[in-house]
ROSE-791155 format. One record per residue (C-alpha): residue number from 1; y, x, z; residue in three letters. Coordinates in steps of 0.2 Angstrom, whole numbers. Layout:
! ROSE-791155
[NUM, [Y, X, Z], "ALA"]
...
***
This chain:
! ROSE-791155
[1, [6, -213, 278], "MET"]
[2, [-2, -196, 282], "ILE"]
[3, [-20, -203, 277], "LEU"]
[4, [-12, -209, 260], "MET"]
[5, [-4, -193, 256], "GLU"]
[6, [-20, -183, 260], "SER"]
[7, [-29, -194, 248], "ASN"]
[8, [-17, -192, 235], "LYS"]
[9, [-18, -173, 237], "LEU"]
[10, [-37, -173, 237], "ARG"]
[11, [-37, -184, 222], "TRP"]
[12, [-23, -171, 214], "GLY"]
[13, [-35, -157, 218], "LEU"]
[14, [-50, -165, 212], "CYS"]
[15, [-41, -170, 195], "TYR"]
[16, [-35, -152, 193], "ALA"]
[17, [-52, -145, 195], "ILE"]
[18, [-59, -158, 182], "PHE"]
[19, [-46, -153, 169], "ILE"]
[20, [-50, -135, 172], "SER"]
[21, [-69, -137, 170], "LEU"]
[22, [-66, -147, 154], "THR"]
[23, [-54, -135, 147], "LEU"]
[24, [-66, -121, 151], "SER"]
[25, [-81, -131, 142], "SER"]
[26, [-69, -134, 127], "LEU"]
[27, [-64, -116, 126], "VAL"]
[28, [-83, -111, 126], "ARG"]
[29, [-87, -124, 114], "ASP"]
[30, [-73, -118, 102], "LEU"]
[31, [-79, -100, 104], "GLY"]
[32, [-65, -92, 112], "VAL"]
[33, [-73, -86, 128], "SER"]
[34, [-65, -73, 138], "ALA"]
[35, [-81, -61, 135], "GLU"]
[36, [-74, -59, 117], "GLY"]
[37, [-80, -64, 98], "VAL"]
[38, [-98, -64, 97], "ASN"]
[39, [-108, -64, 80], "PRO"]
[40, [-110, -83, 80], "ARG"]
[41, [-91, -85, 83], "GLU"]
[42, [-87, -71, 70], "ALA"]
[43, [-95, -81, 57], "LYS"]
[44, [-86, -97, 63], "GLN"]
[45, [-70, -87, 61], "LEU"]
[46, [-74, -82, 44], "ARG"]
[47, [-78, -98, 39], "ASP"]
[48, [-62, -104, 46], "GLU"]
[49, [-52, -91, 36], "VAL"]
[50, [-61, -96, 21], "ARG"]
[51, [-56, -114, 23], "GLU"]
[52, [-38, -107, 26], "MET"]
[53, [-38, -98, 9], "PHE"]
[54, [-43, -114, 0], "TYR"]
[55, [-31, -125, 9], "HIS"]
[56, [-17, -115, 3], "ALA"]
[57, [-25, -110, -14], "PHE"]
[58, [-28, -128, -18], "ASP"]
[59, [-10, -133, -11], "GLY"]
[60, [-4, -122, -24], "TYR"]
[61, [-14, -126, -39], "MET"]
[62, [-12, -145, -35], "ASN"]
[63, [7, -145, -32], "ASN"]
[64, [15, -128, -39], "ALA"]
[65, [4, -121, -53], "PHE"]
[66, [9, -113, -65], "PRO"]
[67, [26, -110, -57], "LEU"]
[68, [25, -93, -46], "ASP"]
[69, [24, -99, -29], "GLU"]
[70, [21, -114, -18], "LEU"]
[71, [33, -123, -6], "ARG"]
[72, [20, -129, 7], "PRO"]
[73, [32, -141, 17], "LEU"]
[74, [38, -151, 3], "SER"]
[75, [23, -148, -9], "CYS"]
[76, [31, -142, -23], "GLN"]
[77, [33, -125, -33], "GLY"]
[78, [45, -113, -37], "GLU"]
[79, [48, -98, -50], "ASP"]
[80, [52, -83, -39], "THR"]
[81, [47, -68, -49], "LEU"]
[82, [46, -71, -67], "GLY"]
[83, [37, -88, -71], "GLY"]
[84, [20, -79, -72], "TYR"]
[85, [10, -91, -61], "ALA"]
[86, [11, -76, -48], "LEU"]
[87, [1, -85, -35], "THR"]
[88, [-14, -87, -47], "LEU"]
[89, [-13, -69, -52], "ILE"]
[90, [-12, -63, -35], "ASP"]
[91, [-27, -73, -28], "SER"]
[92, [-39, -68, -43], "LEU"]
[93, [-48, -54, -33], "ASP"]
[94, [-49, -64, -16], "THR"]
[95, [-58, -78, -27], "LEU"]
[96, [-70, -63, -33], "ALA"]
[97, [-72, -57, -15], "LEU"]
[98, [-76, -75, -9], "LEU"]
[99, [-90, -76, -22], "GLY"]
[100, [-81, -90, -30], "ASP"]
[101, [-88, -87, -48], "ARG"]
[102, [-82, -105, -55], "GLU"]
[103, [-63, -103, -50], "ARG"]
[104, [-62, -85, -53], "PHE"]
[105, [-69, -87, -71], "THR"]
[106, [-58, -101, -75], "SER"]
[107, [-43, -93, -68], "SER"]
[108, [-47, -77, -78], "VAL"]
[109, [-49, -88, -94], "GLN"]
[110, [-33, -98, -92], "TRP"]
[111, [-22, -82, -89], "ILE"]
[112, [-31, -74, -104], "GLY"]
[113, [-26, -88, -115], "LYS"]
[114, [-9, -93, -108], "ASN"]
[115, [0, -78, -100], "LEU"]
[116, [13, -70, -111], "GLN"]
[117, [28, -57, -107], "PHE"]
[118, [38, -59, -123], "ASN"]
[119, [50, -69, -115], "ILE"]
[120, [69, -65, -107], "ASN"]
[121, [66, -63, -88], "LYS"]
[122, [76, -53, -76], "THR"]
[123, [62, -45, -64], "VAL"]
[124, [59, -32, -50], "SER"]
[125, [48, -19, -57], "VAL"]
[126, [42, -15, -40], "PHE"]
[127, [36, -32, -36], "GLU"]
[128, [30, -35, -55], "THR"]
[129, [20, -19, -53], "THR"]
[130, [11, -23, -37], "ILE"]
[131, [8, -40, -38], "ARG"]
[132, [6, -43, -57], "VAL"]
[133, [1, -28, -65], "LEU"]
[134, [-11, -24, -49], "GLY"]
[135, [-18, -42, -50], "GLY"]
[136, [-22, -41, -69], "LEU"]
[137, [-30, -24, -67], "LEU"]
[138, [-41, -27, -52], "SER"]
[139, [-46, -44, -60], "ALA"]
[140, [-51, -35, -76], "HIS"]
[141, [-61, -22, -67], "LEU"]
[142, [-71, -36, -58], "ILE"]
[143, [-74, -47, -73], "ALA"]
[144, [-79, -33, -85], "SER"]
[145, [-92, -26, -74], "ASP"]
[146, [-109, -32, -71], "TYR"]
[147, [-111, -21, -56], "ALA"]
[148, [-98, -32, -47], "THR"]
[149, [-109, -47, -49], "GLY"]
[150, [-94, -58, -56], "MET"]
[151, [-95, -52, -74], "ARG"]
[152, [-89, -65, -86], "ILE"]
[153, [-100, -65, -101], "PRO"]
[154, [-85, -71, -113], "SER"]
[155, [-73, -60, -106], "TYR"]
[156, [-65, -47, -119], "ASP"]
[157, [-53, -37, -110], "ASN"]
[158, [-40, -51, -111], "GLU"]
[159, [-31, -45, -94], "LEU"]
[160, [-32, -27, -99], "LEU"]
[161, [-22, -31, -114], "VAL"]
[162, [-10, -41, -104], "LEU"]
[163, [-8, -27, -91], "ALA"]
[164, [-4, -14, -105], "GLU"]
[165, [8, -25, -113], "ASP"]
[166, [17, -29, -97], "LEU"]
[167, [19, -10, -92], "ALA"]
[168, [24, -5, -109], "ARG"]
[169, [39, -18, -106], "ARG"]
[170, [43, -10, -91], "MET"]
[171, [43, 8, -98], "LEU"]
[172, [62, 8, -102], "PRO"]
[173, [67, 8, -84], "ALA"]
[174, [61, 26, -83], "PHE"]
[175, [75, 31, -94], "ASP"]
[176, [91, 37, -87], "THR"]
[177, [105, 47, -94], "PRO"]
[178, [108, 60, -80], "THR"]
[179, [96, 58, -64], "VAL"]
[180, [81, 58, -75], "ALA"]
[181, [69, 56, -61], "PHE"]
[182, [74, 38, -56], "PHE"]
[183, [65, 21, -61], "PHE"]
[184, [80, 11, -66], "PHE"]
[185, [89, 1, -80], "LEU"]
[186, [107, 1, -76], "PHE"]
[187, [108, -15, -66], "LEU"]
[188, [111, -8, -49], "PHE"]
[189, [114, 9, -43], "GLN"]
[190, [104, 9, -26], "ILE"]
[191, [86, 9, -25], "THR"]
[192, [73, 10, -11], "SER"]
[193, [61, 25, -8], "THR"]
[194, [47, 13, -7], "ALA"]
[195, [51, 6, -23], "GLY"]
[196, [50, 23, -32], "GLY"]
[197, [35, 30, -24], "GLY"]
[198, [23, 14, -26], "THR"]
[199, [18, 13, -44], "LEU"]
[200, [6, 27, -45], "THR"]
[201, [-10, 17, -41], "LEU"]
[202, [-7, 3, -54], "GLU"]
[203, [1, 14, -68], "PHE"]
[204, [-13, 28, -65], "GLY"]
[205, [-27, 16, -67], "VAL"]
[206, [-20, 8, -82], "LEU"]
[207, [-18, 25, -90], "SER"]
[208, [-37, 29, -85], "ARG"]
[209, [-43, 13, -93], "LEU"]
[210, [-32, 14, -108], "THR"]
[211, [-33, 32, -112], "ASN"]
[212, [-14, 34, -113], "ASP"]
[213, [-6, 46, -101], "PRO"]
[214, [11, 40, -102], "VAL"]
[215, [10, 27, -88], "PHE"]
[216, [2, 40, -75], "GLU"]
[217, [15, 52, -80], "GLN"]
[218, [30, 42, -77], "VAL"]
[219, [24, 36, -60], "ALA"]
[220, [19, 54, -54], "LYS"]
[221, [35, 60, -60], "ASN"]
[222, [44, 47, -50], "ALA"]
[223, [36, 53, -34], "VAL"]
[224, [39, 71, -38], "ARG"]
[225, [57, 66, -40], "GLY"]
[226, [59, 58, -24], "LEU"]
[227, [50, 72, -15], "TRP"]
[228, [62, 85, -24], "ALA"]
[229, [76, 76, -14], "ARG"]
[230, [67, 77, 3], "ARG"]
[231, [78, 85, 17], "SER"]
[232, [74, 102, 25], "THR"]
[233, [64, 93, 38], "LEU"]
[234, [53, 85, 25], "ASP"]
[235, [60, 68, 28], "LEU"]
[236, [65, 55, 15], "VAL"]
[237, [79, 43, 17], "GLY"]
[238, [78, 24, 13], "ALA"]
[239, [90, 22, -1], "HIS"]
[240, [96, 34, -15], "ILE"]
[241, [110, 32, -29], "ASN"]
[242, [101, 32, -45], "VAL"]
[243, [116, 39, -55], "PHE"]
[244, [121, 53, -43], "THR"]
[245, [105, 57, -35], "GLY"]
[246, [113, 56, -17], "GLU"]
[247, [105, 48, -2], "TRP"]
[248, [116, 32, 1], "THR"]
[249, [105, 28, 17], "GLN"]
[250, [98, 43, 26], "LYS"]
[251, [88, 33, 38], "ASP"]
[252, [70, 40, 38], "ALA"]
[253, [56, 30, 44], "GLY"]
[254, [39, 23, 41], "ILE"]
[255, [45, 5, 38], "GLY"]
[256, [56, -5, 28], "THR"]
[257, [61, 3, 12], "SER"]
[258, [49, 18, 14], "ILE"]
[259, [32, 12, 19], "ASP"]
[260, [22, 12, 4], "SER"]
[261, [29, 29, -1], "PHE"]
[262, [17, 37, 12], "TYR"]
[263, [3, 25, 9], "GLU"]
[264, [2, 29, -11], "TYR"]
[265, [2, 48, -8], "LEU"]
[266, [-15, 47, 1], "LEU"]
[267, [-22, 33, -9], "LYS"]
[268, [-17, 41, -25], "ALA"]
[269, [-26, 56, -19], "TYR"]
[270, [-41, 46, -14], "ILE"]
[271, [-42, 35, -29], "LEU"]
[272, [-39, 50, -43], "PHE"]
[273, [-44, 66, -34], "GLY"]
[274, [-27, 74, -38], "ASP"]
[275, [-23, 87, -25], "GLU"]
[276, [-4, 86, -28], "GLU"]
[277, [-3, 70, -20], "TYR"]
[278, [-13, 77, -5], "LEU"]
[279, [-2, 91, -3], "TYR"]
[280, [13, 81, -3], "ILE"]
[281, [6, 68, 9], "PHE"]
[282, [1, 82, 22], "GLN"]
[283, [19, 88, 22], "GLU"]
[284, [26, 71, 24], "ALA"]
[285, [14, 65, 36], "TYR"]
[286, [15, 80, 47], "GLY"]
[287, [34, 78, 47], "SER"]
[288, [34, 61, 51], "ALA"]
[289, [22, 63, 65], "MET"]
[290, [34, 76, 72], "HIS"]
[291, [51, 67, 70], "HIS"]
[292, [47, 50, 70], "LEU"]
[293, [33, 47, 82], "HIS"]
[294, [38, 42, 100], "LYS"]
[295, [20, 39, 106], "ASP"]
[296, [14, 24, 103], "PRO"]
[297, [31, 19, 94], "TRP"]
[298, [39, 25, 78], "TYR"]
[299, [58, 26, 77], "VAL"]
[300, [71, 30, 63], "GLU"]
[301, [79, 46, 63], "VAL"]
[302, [93, 54, 51], "ASN"]
[303, [84, 63, 38], "MET"]
[304, [94, 79, 40], "ASP"]
[305, [96, 81, 58], "SER"]
[306, [81, 71, 66], "GLY"]
[307, [92, 62, 77], "ALA"]
[308, [87, 45, 81], "ILE"]
[309, [98, 31, 74], "VAL"]
[310, [87, 16, 75], "TRP"]
[311, [75, 11, 90], "PRO"]
[312, [67, -3, 81], "VAL"]
[313, [48, -9, 77], "PHE"]
[314, [49, -17, 61], "ASN"]
[315, [35, -27, 55], "SER"]
[316, [32, -16, 40], "LEU"]
[317, [27, -2, 51], "GLN"]
[318, [11, -11, 56], "ALA"]
[319, [2, -4, 40], "PHE"]
[320, [3, 14, 48], "TRP"]
[321, [-11, 12, 59], "PRO"]
[322, [-23, 7, 44], "GLY"]
[323, [-17, 22, 34], "LEU"]
[324, [-20, 34, 49], "GLN"]
[325, [-38, 28, 49], "VAL"]
[326, [-39, 32, 31], "LEU"]
[327, [-32, 50, 35], "ALA"]
[328, [-45, 52, 49], "GLY"]
[329, [-31, 51, 62], "ASP"]
[330, [-39, 37, 73], "VAL"]
[331, [-33, 41, 90], "ASP"]
[332, [-15, 38, 88], "PRO"]
[333, [-19, 23, 77], "ALA"]
[334, [-28, 15, 91], "ILE"]
[335, [-13, 18, 103], "ARG"]
[336, [1, 11, 89], "THR"]
[337, [-9, -4, 85], "HIS"]
[338, [-11, -9, 104], "THR"]
[339, [9, -7, 105], "ALA"]
[340, [11, -18, 89], "PHE"]
[341, [-1, -30, 94], "PHE"]
[342, [7, -32, 110], "SER"]
[343, [23, -38, 101], "VAL"]
[344, [12, -52, 92], "TRP"]
[345, [5, -58, 109], "LYS"]
[346, [21, -59, 116], "ARG"]
[347, [29, -71, 102], "TYR"]
[348, [13, -77, 92], "GLY"]
[349, [19, -68, 77], "PHE"]
[350, [27, -52, 73], "THR"]
[351, [46, -53, 70], "PRO"]
[352, [54, -44, 56], "GLU"]
[353, [62, -32, 69], "GLY"]
[354, [59, -29, 88], "PHE"]
[355, [72, -18, 97], "ASN"]
[356, [63, -5, 108], "LEU"]
[357, [79, -2, 118], "ALA"]
[358, [82, -21, 125], "THR"]
[359, [63, -25, 122], "LEU"]
[360, [68, -41, 113], "SER"]
[361, [69, -48, 95], "VAL"]
[362, [81, -40, 84], "GLN"]
[363, [97, -50, 81], "TYR"]
[364, [94, -57, 63], "GLY"]
[365, [77, -51, 61], "GLN"]
[366, [68, -66, 69], "LYS"]
[367, [57, -72, 55], "SER"]
[368, [39, -70, 50], "TYR"]
[369, [34, -71, 33], "PRO"]
[370, [16, -72, 34], "LEU"]
[371, [15, -52, 32], "ARG"]
[372, [-2, -45, 32], "PRO"]
[373, [1, -27, 39], "GLU"]
[374, [-5, -29, 57], "LEU"]
[375, [-21, -38, 51], "ILE"]
[376, [-24, -24, 38], "GLU"]
[377, [-24, -11, 51], "SER"]
[378, [-34, -21, 62], "THR"]
[379, [-46, -23, 50], "TYR"]
[380, [-47, -4, 47], "TRP"]
[381, [-48, 0, 65], "LEU"]
[382, [-62, -12, 67], "TYR"]
[383, [-71, -4, 53], "LYS"]
[384, [-69, 14, 60], "ALA"]
[385, [-73, 9, 78], "THR"]
[386, [-82, -7, 79], "ARG"]
[387, [-73, -9, 94], "ASP"]
[388, [-74, -28, 99], "PRO"]
[389, [-56, -29, 104], "ARG"]
[390, [-51, -30, 86], "TYR"]
[391, [-61, -45, 83], "LEU"]
[392, [-52, -54, 98], "ASP"]
[393, [-36, -49, 89], "ALA"]
[394, [-42, -57, 73], "GLY"]
[395, [-45, -73, 83], "ARG"]
[396, [-27, -72, 90], "ASP"]
[397, [-21, -70, 72], "PHE"]
[398, [-30, -86, 65], "VAL"]
[399, [-25, -96, 80], "ALA"]
[400, [-6, -92, 78], "SER"]
[401, [-8, -95, 59], "LEU"]
[402, [-17, -112, 61], "GLN"]
[403, [-7, -119, 75], "TYR"]
[404, [10, -112, 70], "GLY"]
[405, [11, -109, 52], "ALA"]
[406, [0, -122, 44], "LYS"]
[407, [10, -135, 33], "CYS"]
[408, [4, -149, 23], "PRO"]
[409, [-1, -139, 7], "CYS"]
[410, [-2, -122, 13], "GLY"]
[411, [5, -110, 26], "TYR"]
[412, [24, -109, 30], "CYS"]
[413, [36, -94, 33], "HIS"]
[414, [41, -93, 51], "ILE"]
[415, [61, -92, 52], "THR"]
[416, [61, -89, 71], "ASP"]
[417, [46, -82, 81], "VAL"]
[418, [53, -88, 97], "GLU"]
[419, [55, -105, 92], "LEU"]
[420, [41, -106, 78], "HIS"]
[421, [53, -115, 66], "LYS"]
[422, [44, -117, 49], "GLN"]
[423, [52, -113, 32], "GLU"]
[424, [47, -121, 16], "ASP"]
[425, [40, -106, 6], "HIS"]
[426, [23, -97, 6], "MET"]
[427, [23, -79, -3], "GLU"]
[428, [9, -75, -15], "SER"]
[429, [3, -61, -4], "PHE"]
[430, [-3, -72, 8], "PHE"]
[431, [-17, -77, -3], "LEU"]
[432, [-18, -59, -9], "ALA"]
[433, [-18, -49, 7], "GLU"]
[434, [-16, -58, 23], "THR"]
[435, [-32, -70, 23], "VAL"]
[436, [-42, -57, 12], "LYS"]
[437, [-40, -44, 27], "TYR"]
[438, [-45, -58, 40], "LEU"]
[439, [-59, -63, 31], "TRP"]
[440, [-66, -44, 29], "LEU"]
[441, [-63, -42, 47], "LEU"]
[442, [-75, -56, 52], "PHE"]
[443, [-86, -54, 39], "ASP"]
[444, [-88, -35, 43], "LEU"]
[445, [-93, -42, 60], "ALA"]
[446, [-107, -54, 53], "VAL"]
[447, [-115, -45, 39], "ASP"]
[448, [-103, -35, 29], "SER"]
[449, [-112, -44, 13], "ASP"]
[450, [-97, -43, 2], "ASN"]
[451, [-89, -34, -13], "LEU"]
[452, [-79, -22, -3], "VAL"]
[453, [-92, -16, 11], "ASP"]
[454, [-107, -18, 2], "ASN"]
[455, [-104, -16, -16], "GLY"]
[456, [-107, -4, -30], "PRO"]
[457, [-92, 6, -27], "TYR"]
[458, [-80, 11, -14], "LYS"]
[459, [-64, 3, -15], "TYR"]
[460, [-44, 6, -12], "ILE"]
[461, [-33, -7, -7], "PHE"]
[462, [-16, -7, -17], "SER"]
[463, [-1, -11, -7], "THR"]
[464, [-3, -29, -12], "GLU"]
[465, [-22, -29, -6], "GLY"]
[466, [-29, -28, -24], "HIS"]
[467, [-45, -19, -25], "LEU"]
[468, [-46, -3, -35], "LEU"]
[469, [-63, 5, -37], "PRO"]
[470, [-68, 23, -36], "LEU"]
[471, [-78, 22, -53], "THR"]
[472, [-80, 38, -63], "PRO"]
[473, [-69, 32, -77], "GLN"]
[474, [-56, 31, -64], "ILE"]
[475, [-59, 43, -51], "SER"]
[476, [-66, 59, -58], "LEU"]
[477, [-53, 72, -60], "ALA"]
[478, [-52, 80, -78], "ARG"]
[479, [-43, 96, -75], "GLU"]
[480, [-41, 110, -61], "HIS"]
[481, [-29, 124, -61], "CYS"]
[482, [-35, 142, -60], "SER"]
[483, [-24, 155, -51], "TYR"]
[484, [-26, 173, -57], "PHE"]
[485, [-20, 180, -40], "GLY"]
[486, [-1, 176, -45], "GLY"]
[487, [5, 170, -27], "TYR"]
[488, [-7, 180, -16], "CYS"]
[489, [-2, 194, -6], "PRO"]
[490, [-9, 211, -11], "ARG"]
[491, [-28, 212, -8], "ASN"]
[492, [-29, 194, -2], "ALA"]
[493, [-36, 186, -17], "THR"]
[494, [-53, 182, -17], "LYS"]
[495, [-62, 178, -34], "PHE"]
[496, [-76, 165, -34], "GLU"]
[497, [-89, 161, -48], "GLN"]
[498, [-87, 144, -56], "SER"]
[499, [-96, 131, -46], "ASN"]
[500, [-97, 113, -50], "ASP"]
[501, [-102, 109, -33], "ASP"]
[502, [-85, 115, -25], "HIS"]
[503, [-76, 102, -14], "GLN"]
[504, [-57, 99, -13], "VAL"]
[505, [-49, 103, 4], "PRO"]
[506, [-52, 90, 18], "GLU"]
[507, [-37, 81, 26], "ILE"]
[508, [-34, 91, 41], "GLU"]
[509, [-24, 79, 52], "LEU"]
[510, [-34, 78, 69], "GLY"]
[511, [-49, 68, 72], "HIS"]
[512, [-58, 64, 56], "HIS"]
[513, [-65, 47, 52], "SER"]
[514, [-82, 47, 45], "ASN"]
[515, [-83, 29, 39], "ILE"]
[516, [-74, 35, 22], "TYR"]
[517, [-76, 52, 17], "PRO"]
[518, [-68, 50, 1], "TYR"]
[519, [-61, 67, 2], "HIS"]
[520, [-79, 75, 2], "GLU"]
[521, [-84, 65, -14], "SER"]
[522, [-73, 73, -28], "PHE"]
[523, [-82, 88, -36], "PRO"]
[524, [-70, 101, -44], "VAL"]
[525, [-76, 104, -61], "THR"]
[526, [-73, 118, -73], "GLY"]
[527, [-67, 136, -69], "LEU"]
[528, [-60, 140, -52], "ILE"]
[529, [-53, 158, -51], "LYS"]
[530, [-41, 168, -40], "GLY"]
[531, [-42, 157, -26], "LEU"]
[532, [-31, 164, -11], "CYS"]
[533, [-28, 156, 7], "PRO"]
[534, [-11, 147, 13], "ARG"]
[535, [-4, 142, -4], "LEU"]
[536, [11, 131, -3], "SER"]
[537, [12, 116, -13], "HIS"]
[538, [26, 122, -23], "ALA"]
[539, [17, 139, -27], "GLN"]
[540, [0, 131, -31], "LYS"]
[541, [7, 120, -44], "TYR"]
[542, [22, 132, -50], "GLY"]
[543, [35, 120, -46], "LEU"]
[544, [52, 124, -38], "SER"]
[545, [58, 108, -29], "TYR"]
[546, [76, 106, -27], "VAL"]
[547, [82, 104, -9], "LEU"]
[548, [99, 98, -3], "PRO"]
[549, [111, 113, 1], "GLU"]
[550, [120, 107, 16], "LYS"]
[551, [111, 99, 32], "THR"]
[552, [120, 90, 46], "GLU"]
[553, [115, 103, 59], "ARG"]
[554, [114, 122, 56], "GLU"]
[555, [99, 124, 67], "ASP"]
[556, [88, 113, 55], "VAL"]
[557, [93, 125, 40], "LYS"]
[558, [79, 137, 33], "ARG"]
[559, [78, 149, 18], "PRO"]
[560, [72, 141, 3], "LYS"]
[561, [54, 150, -1], "PRO"]
[562, [56, 163, -15], "VAL"]
[563, [44, 158, -28], "ILE"]
[564, [38, 172, -42], "THR"]
[565, [36, 164, -60], "SER"]
[566, [16, 165, -64], "ARG"]
[567, [4, 158, -76], "SER"]
[568, [-5, 142, -72], "ILE"]
[569, [-20, 138, -83], "VAL"]
[570, [-26, 121, -83], "LEU"]
[571, [-44, 120, -88], "VAL"]
[572, [-47, 103, -97], "SER"]
[573, [-58, 95, -109], "ASP"]
[574, [-42, 89, -119], "GLN"]
[575, [-31, 96, -131], "THR"]
[576, [-19, 110, -122], "VAL"]
[577, [-2, 112, -129], "GLU"]
[578, [14, 123, -125], "LYS"]
[579, [27, 114, -116], "ARG"]
[580, [45, 119, -115], "PRO"]
[581, [50, 129, -101], "GLN"]
[582, [60, 117, -92], "GLU"]
[583, [55, 98, -90], "GLU"]
[584, [63, 84, -80], "GLY"]
[585, [54, 72, -70], "PHE"]
[586, [59, 53, -68], "THR"]
[587, [57, 42, -53], "SER"]
[588, [58, 23, -50], "GLU"]
[589, [70, 13, -42], "SER"]
[590, [66, -4, -35], "GLU"]
[591, [75, -11, -50], "PRO"]
[592, [80, -28, -57], "ILE"]
[593, [77, -25, -76], "MET"]
[594, [75, -36, -91], "SER"]
[595, [57, -35, -100], "ILE"]
[596, [62, -46, -114], "SER"]
[597, [56, -32, -127], "GLY"]
[598, [43, -20, -130], "GLY"]
[599, [45, -2, -128], "GLY"]
[600, [40, 14, -121], "SER"]
[601, [47, 31, -114], "SER"]
[602, [37, 47, -114], "SER"]
[603, [50, 60, -113], "ASP"]
[604, [61, 63, -100], "GLN"]
[605, [75, 76, -98], "THR"]
[606, [83, 83, -81], "GLY"]
[607, [85, 98, -70], "GLN"]
[608, [79, 92, -53], "GLU"]
[609, [62, 99, -55], "LEU"]
[610, [58, 114, -65], "THR"]
[611, [42, 121, -71], "LEU"]
[612, [41, 139, -71], "LEU"]
[613, [38, 150, -87], "GLU"]
[614, [22, 153, -95], "SER"]
[615, [14, 136, -92], "GLU"]
[616, [2, 127, -103], "THR"]
[617, [0, 108, -99], "ASP"]
[618, [-14, 95, -102], "ASP"]
[619, [-6, 79, -110], "LYS"]
[620, [-13, 68, -97], "ARG"]
[621, [-1, 76, -84], "VAL"]
[622, [15, 76, -92], "TYR"]
[623, [25, 67, -106], "SER"]
[624, [23, 73, -123], "SER"]
***
């Protein structure tokens, strides 16, 4: 009996060793060795991500097109935004990035011939802007330019015409009767800060391409309006009432309802060279790092008092390390990414909410809707550091998506990250962002031979992952201010001779990244006089931002700066005309609105932001 038990134990041990050796060999064959991802494995993973894209794209085209989005479990389609073939539009620049000339060409041609907006639909202006308008503009810029290698010979600006038509139908949403800086059409009272601050890239590019300033004006005024309502801590809340201008949710954070407000401040400066966005970003970023950053995590606080109200990591925060790389603040980005990725490792996905107090999934926030933010930050950190740990993270992303989210016709939402339960829905941003950033991550490790990393231009990604190039038509600043000593202390003014090679200020946020020195590439043209140090943003632009009169704590009160009214001269090659002494500014809500008719809005009124006296304006900056 003892001999028999001994033999069983011996055979069991041998079997276990055999299985272990077999699995080790299989792991090596699959290219997932403990040593990390090597170039050969990176190429295999890049090709696998390409196959992931086409599994989902073909599933959509074969089963859902021309409806908006795919239901990947049942292999059916559904209209979720407006019936605009949303997933196809969102996928256009990914097709171009993958070098798929045939499908990119046929898709652009179909959209140019069949897409129209003269229909009665109720849509989200925010989602329509970042997905549809952004997708059309990005594809237009690729299809119309020989330098991209994807020029379509028969293309005649059809997508640009559609983009302008769509944007004009959304312009009435900027009109409100009282609080003029809100983007709304009177169907809901409450809007999010992200909805109001995430239009500047798409609307700004459209203005540069059409030479019509109204789009850029209303989007910029939306940002100004929101920033005018910031607290004395330089924090903004999550939701605001568009009729009263009062914050209805004063939770300040970097995630849900606020995230892309920060993102578009920096990216608008990078793309357009407009220093005003930089000054707002520097103030907003500094305040966020001071009040929200609990290294390596971020919390939500009351915008007035700074008291912590919500110790939760939500998945939309995961874009932040990537934004920090763009700003040159890499060290905290590395630490925060490590923390966020630990949540992915724990569950195989990032839940919508992870409670930092209980270290568990937040109740009611267990889903993972195929979000790209953590993958996006992984790409940017690998680009900045070339640390192979980010390729290892990419491999984990691929494994989770392949084994947990893959469905018969695409990739499914995960309704519970603990149980990996699938839901019959696939957002269009899976093809616009999630697989795009994954593919770029591994291509960067192989040869970087792609439009973004080795193309004719530097590119900024919109919040939907659409490619917006820094071309001269889009990025060259066309006006700059001259200050005739108006805000300088006595004897502090230093006059400088006109210098076309003068550089705009660097983003001074800590350790600078040298991979994308965008802020060093924008020459300031025109006359520069009366430069003086330490100007505040409001002083430099002659703007008086209205702050709330009350805060929840006396110790956070601070006196409002006294600003003397002075002249500001804009040096521009465009016609300069006098403006009224006071103008209001609009801001966008995250509205639901009808775009059934055309229309435009180029004149806003209000009192939340006041231009000081004796000011001349370039028509590209404010509405006429």
